[in-house]
KEVEXMI-676852 format. One record per residue (C-alpha): residue number from 1; residue in three letters; x negated, y negated, z. Coordinates in Angstrom, 2 decimals. Layout:
REM residues N
koldren|gukol|u|v|w
NUM|ala|X|Y|Z
...
END
This chain:
REM residues 293
koldren|gukol|u|v|w
1|met|-99.51|-85.41|82.07
2|ser|-97.11|-83.29|80.02
3|ala|-96.07|-80.01|81.62
4|asn|-97.37|-77.94|78.71
5|lys|-100.92|-79.21|79.28
6|thr|-100.93|-81.27|76.12
7|leu|-102.40|-84.75|76.39
8|asn|-100.30|-87.04|74.23
9|ile|-102.41|-90.03|73.22
10|leu|-101.01|-92.92|71.18
11|phe|-103.45|-95.26|69.41
12|asp|-102.41|-98.78|68.47
13|ser|-102.40|-98.92|64.65
14|trp|-102.89|-102.69|64.80
15|ser|-106.04|-102.54|66.90
16|ala|-109.21|-103.65|65.14
17|gln|-111.19|-100.40|65.26
18|val|-108.21|-98.40|63.96
19|leu|-107.53|-100.88|61.14
20|phe|-111.12|-100.45|59.96
21|gln|-110.67|-96.66|60.13
22|gln|-107.35|-96.17|58.33
23|ala|-104.40|-97.98|56.80
24|ala|-101.59|-98.92|59.16
25|pro|-98.00|-97.82|58.40
26|asn|-97.18|-101.51|57.86
27|tyr|-98.74|-104.94|58.23
28|pro|-97.41|-108.36|59.29
29|thr|-96.04|-110.33|56.35
30|gly|-98.72|-112.51|54.80
31|ala|-101.42|-111.48|57.28
32|asn|-105.02|-110.85|56.31
33|tyr|-106.31|-107.45|57.41
34|pro|-109.44|-105.37|56.84
35|lys|-109.87|-102.72|54.17
36|pro|-110.06|-99.29|55.85
37|thr|-113.38|-97.48|55.48
38|gly|-112.49|-94.03|56.85
39|met|-115.83|-94.18|58.65
40|arg|-115.14|-96.05|61.87
41|leu|-113.64|-93.61|64.38
42|asn|-114.40|-90.19|62.90
43|thr|-116.73|-89.26|65.76
44|leu|-114.27|-90.20|68.50
45|leu|-111.18|-88.74|66.82
46|gly|-113.05|-85.57|65.92
47|ala|-114.27|-85.11|69.47
48|met|-110.75|-85.59|70.83
49|lys|-109.49|-82.89|68.49
50|ser|-112.30|-80.48|69.31
51|ile|-112.44|-80.91|73.09
52|gly|-109.29|-78.80|73.41
53|leu|-111.16|-75.84|71.90
54|ser|-113.28|-75.57|75.05
55|ser|-110.36|-75.80|77.47
56|asn|-106.73|-74.82|77.75
57|cys|-105.63|-78.38|77.04
58|asn|-104.66|-79.78|73.64
59|trp|-105.38|-83.44|72.88
60|asn|-102.58|-84.60|70.61
61|val|-103.36|-87.93|68.89
62|ser|-100.81|-90.12|67.13
63|phe|-100.63|-93.73|65.95
64|thr|-98.05|-96.45|66.46
65|asn|-95.62|-97.56|63.78
66|pro|-95.31|-101.28|64.66
67|pro|-93.37|-102.68|66.34
68|ile|-93.94|-100.46|69.37
69|thr|-90.69|-99.16|70.84
70|ala|-89.57|-97.13|73.84
71|ala|-88.92|-94.20|71.50
72|gln|-92.55|-94.21|70.31
73|leu|-93.80|-94.26|73.89
74|ala|-91.54|-91.43|75.09
75|gly|-93.66|-88.44|76.13
76|ile|-96.93|-90.34|75.69
77|asp|-99.53|-90.04|78.45
78|val|-102.00|-92.72|77.31
79|tyr|-101.65|-95.74|75.02
80|val|-105.04|-96.78|73.58
81|ser|-105.64|-100.26|72.18
82|leu|-109.10|-100.86|70.69
83|thr|-108.78|-104.67|70.50
84|arg|-105.51|-105.97|69.08
85|tyr|-106.40|-107.52|65.72
86|gln|-106.70|-111.30|65.52
87|gly|-104.01|-113.52|64.08
88|thr|-100.48|-114.49|65.04
89|gly|-98.95|-111.78|62.88
90|phe|-100.62|-109.08|64.95
91|ala|-99.68|-110.49|68.36
92|tyr|-97.49|-108.37|70.64
93|gln|-93.81|-109.18|70.40
94|ala|-91.91|-109.75|73.64
95|ala|-89.85|-106.60|73.04
96|glu|-93.03|-104.55|72.61
97|leu|-94.44|-105.77|75.92
98|thr|-91.14|-104.99|77.63
99|ala|-91.14|-101.46|76.21
100|ile|-94.75|-100.92|77.31
101|glu|-94.14|-102.27|80.81
102|asn|-91.03|-100.12|81.31
103|trp|-93.02|-97.09|80.14
104|val|-95.85|-97.91|82.58
105|lys|-93.35|-98.11|85.42
106|thr|-92.45|-94.48|84.76
107|gly|-96.04|-93.25|84.65
108|gly|-97.52|-94.40|81.33
109|asn|-101.22|-95.32|81.31
110|ile|-103.18|-97.79|79.17
111|leu|-106.75|-97.90|77.93
112|leu|-107.29|-101.48|76.77
113|met|-110.59|-102.44|75.18
114|ser|-110.49|-106.15|74.47
115|asn|-112.86|-108.22|72.37
116|his|-115.90|-110.21|73.38
117|gly|-115.40|-113.93|73.08
118|asp|-116.34|-115.92|70.01
119|phe|-120.02|-116.81|69.73
120|ser|-119.73|-119.12|66.70
121|leu|-120.18|-122.88|66.86
122|pro|-117.45|-124.82|68.72
123|val|-115.95|-126.26|65.55
124|asn|-115.20|-122.73|64.30
125|ser|-114.23|-121.18|67.60
126|asp|-111.22|-118.91|67.97
127|asn|-109.95|-117.05|71.02
128|trp|-110.95|-113.51|70.13
129|thr|-109.20|-112.17|73.24
130|ala|-105.87|-113.91|72.52
131|asn|-103.87|-110.88|71.36
132|asp|-105.09|-108.72|74.27
133|ile|-104.31|-111.26|76.97
134|pro|-100.54|-110.53|77.24
135|leu|-101.11|-106.78|77.64
136|ala|-103.76|-107.28|80.34
137|ala|-101.47|-109.73|82.11
138|leu|-98.93|-106.96|82.75
139|phe|-101.41|-105.70|85.34
140|gly|-102.43|-109.13|86.64
141|val|-105.73|-109.03|84.74
142|thr|-107.07|-112.21|83.11
143|leu|-109.27|-112.13|80.00
144|glu|-111.41|-115.14|79.14
145|asn|-112.88|-116.01|75.74
146|tyr|-116.58|-115.85|76.62
147|ser|-119.25|-113.68|75.05
148|val|-121.16|-112.06|77.90
149|gln|-124.47|-110.57|76.81
150|gln|-128.23|-110.68|77.24
151|arg|-129.56|-113.98|78.50
152|gly|-129.83|-116.70|75.88
153|asn|-128.32|-114.75|72.99
154|lys|-125.33|-115.85|70.92
155|thr|-125.23|-112.83|68.63
156|ser|-124.46|-109.16|69.15
157|thr|-127.03|-107.40|71.31
158|ser|-126.81|-104.37|73.57
159|asp|-128.06|-103.12|76.89
160|ile|-127.64|-100.09|79.14
161|met|-124.94|-100.22|81.82
162|ser|-124.42|-97.79|84.68
163|val|-121.08|-96.02|85.11
164|lys|-120.18|-96.08|88.78
165|asn|-119.55|-92.72|90.47
166|thr|-116.65|-94.09|92.52
167|ile|-114.35|-91.91|90.39
168|pro|-116.44|-88.79|89.66
169|tyr|-114.39|-87.72|86.63
170|leu|-115.21|-90.95|84.78
171|ala|-118.95|-90.66|85.41
172|asn|-119.16|-86.91|84.71
173|gln|-122.00|-86.35|82.21
174|ala|-121.83|-90.10|81.54
175|pro|-124.08|-91.94|84.01
176|thr|-124.71|-94.75|81.52
177|met|-123.11|-96.40|78.50
178|thr|-123.94|-99.32|76.24
179|ala|-122.08|-102.10|74.44
180|his|-123.07|-105.16|72.45
181|asn|-121.35|-107.67|74.73
182|ser|-118.07|-108.38|76.52
183|cys|-115.41|-110.93|77.31
184|ile|-114.89|-112.00|80.91
185|ile|-112.53|-109.82|82.91
186|ile|-110.97|-111.33|86.05
187|pro|-109.22|-108.73|88.22
188|pro|-105.81|-109.30|89.82
189|ser|-105.67|-111.47|92.91
190|ala|-105.42|-110.01|96.39
191|pro|-103.59|-108.13|97.81
192|ala|-103.63|-106.25|94.48
193|thr|-106.32|-103.59|94.20
194|phe|-108.71|-102.53|91.46
195|thr|-111.76|-100.31|91.03
196|ser|-114.97|-101.44|89.36
197|ile|-116.08|-98.86|86.78
198|val|-118.91|-100.57|84.83
199|glu|-120.68|-103.84|85.60
200|phe|-122.93|-106.06|83.49
201|pro|-126.68|-105.45|83.58
202|ser|-128.91|-107.94|85.33
203|gly|-129.66|-110.89|83.09
204|trp|-126.41|-111.01|81.14
205|asn|-124.94|-114.49|80.81
206|ala|-121.68|-115.88|79.47
207|tyr|-121.60|-118.02|76.32
208|cys|-118.64|-120.37|75.76
209|ser|-118.13|-121.39|72.14
210|lys|-115.98|-124.38|73.11
211|thr|-118.72|-126.00|75.18
212|asn|-121.71|-124.37|73.45
213|lys|-123.08|-123.61|76.91
214|ile|-124.49|-120.51|78.57
215|thr|-123.61|-119.90|82.22
216|ala|-123.52|-117.07|84.72
217|pro|-120.36|-114.93|84.31
218|pro|-117.83|-115.57|87.13
219|thr|-117.27|-111.82|87.56
220|pro|-119.62|-108.88|86.88
221|tyr|-117.08|-106.52|85.34
222|phe|-117.35|-104.82|81.97
223|ser|-114.64|-102.32|82.99
224|ile|-112.12|-102.03|85.82
225|leu|-109.28|-99.65|86.68
226|val|-106.09|-101.35|87.84
227|pro|-102.88|-99.77|89.18
228|tyr|-99.57|-101.26|88.08
229|pro|-98.81|-104.21|90.43
230|gly|-96.66|-103.53|93.45
231|gly|-97.80|-99.96|93.99
232|ala|-94.53|-98.46|92.78
233|ala|-94.48|-94.69|93.19
234|gly|-95.16|-92.93|89.90
235|ala|-96.29|-96.05|88.04
236|gly|-99.27|-95.87|85.71
237|gln|-102.70|-97.47|85.55
238|met|-104.68|-99.60|83.12
239|leu|-108.38|-99.16|82.41
240|val|-109.68|-102.43|80.93
241|met|-112.97|-102.95|79.07
242|gly|-114.46|-106.10|77.58
243|asn|-115.48|-104.69|74.19
244|ser|-114.34|-101.96|71.75
245|gly|-116.97|-102.02|68.99
246|trp|-119.15|-99.49|70.83
247|thr|-116.59|-96.75|70.02
248|gly|-117.38|-97.02|66.30
249|asp|-119.26|-94.40|64.27
250|tyr|-123.03|-94.75|64.22
251|gly|-124.00|-96.57|61.03
252|ser|-120.58|-98.18|60.62
253|pro|-121.35|-101.94|60.46
254|ser|-117.88|-103.49|60.66
255|pro|-116.50|-105.13|62.70
256|ala|-119.71|-104.44|64.69
257|cys|-122.41|-101.80|64.53
258|gly|-120.99|-98.56|65.93
259|gln|-122.64|-97.17|69.07
260|ile|-120.66|-94.02|69.87
261|pro|-123.69|-91.65|70.09
262|met|-125.79|-94.05|72.14
263|gln|-126.37|-93.41|75.82
264|asn|-123.28|-91.44|76.99
265|asn|-120.69|-93.52|75.15
266|leu|-118.79|-90.62|73.61
267|met|-118.52|-88.65|76.84
268|phe|-117.56|-91.78|78.75
269|val|-114.64|-92.68|76.49
270|leu|-113.42|-89.05|76.51
271|asn|-113.58|-89.15|80.31
272|cys|-111.59|-92.39|80.39
273|ile|-108.81|-91.04|78.18
274|gly|-108.71|-87.70|79.96
275|tyr|-108.57|-89.32|83.38
276|leu|-105.73|-91.63|82.42
277|ala|-103.86|-88.62|81.02
278|gly|-104.10|-86.84|84.37
279|leu|-107.33|-84.82|84.28
280|arg|-109.21|-84.95|87.58
281|gln|-111.31|-81.80|87.98
282|val|-115.00|-82.18|87.14
283|pro|-116.26|-78.94|85.56
284|ala|-118.85|-76.96|87.49
285|thr|-122.39|-77.29|86.16
286|gly|-122.72|-75.31|82.95
287|gln|-119.00|-74.74|82.59
288|cys|-116.68|-75.90|79.82
289|pro|-114.15|-78.67|80.53
290|ser|-111.08|-77.71|82.54
291|ala|-107.54|-78.91|82.05
292|ala|-106.79|-78.68|85.77
293|ile|-105.18|-81.76|87.25
END
């Protein structure tokens, strides 16, 4: 975290939830993109601005100006991607991935919320995780294009998930969260390590649009925390989740119904960003948040 106790958080302007919130500085040539509504991330962005009022820590939010460069990442504590938008024009360039990986090696941290897999008929199927896969791969994480959700459903549903208390800061005032569905997240192979943060509820199954079949998911993970491979001293971490639509404003229907006030979703995402930025101290009961590391 920055020495002046400012959390510098960089949102990906080409991530789906941000594109529905506000116009990006630029767009890929010829690409289709959503019309901003200004009503997608107001709750989350407002809470990030206000949380500093109850502590001695300022949360400074900025947005990328694609393509992402080393200069844009300089001084940033957390890079947040809320599902890289679909389409070849929005895919990460090799130089962007290199810049991000070099930044991670020096302590940068990533919050990656991917997309659930496609649940349309096989003839219309797309890989809705495709543009997130290369970023996850930097940490040895594999994303698979399945839609994991309540048993037998092929449309957006939701259920309550428990937030594990393995890392107390992440679960502070956020014992549960909810999301419509998820892709499949496969953690890095041994001897690499990871920490399970949230797992699917009992009864969730994985739907594959290519085969039009419903099966048990091969892993139970909605969210995991992964250190940069190799355990290099000072390297950063990635917190991966299988869905981003739950961060949207309540009542915002696109690209999925927003769920930010449901369960403890807002507190949970604030905890995730704060933890990645270096916050570790859980406030005493009844006390305001602390910026202590």
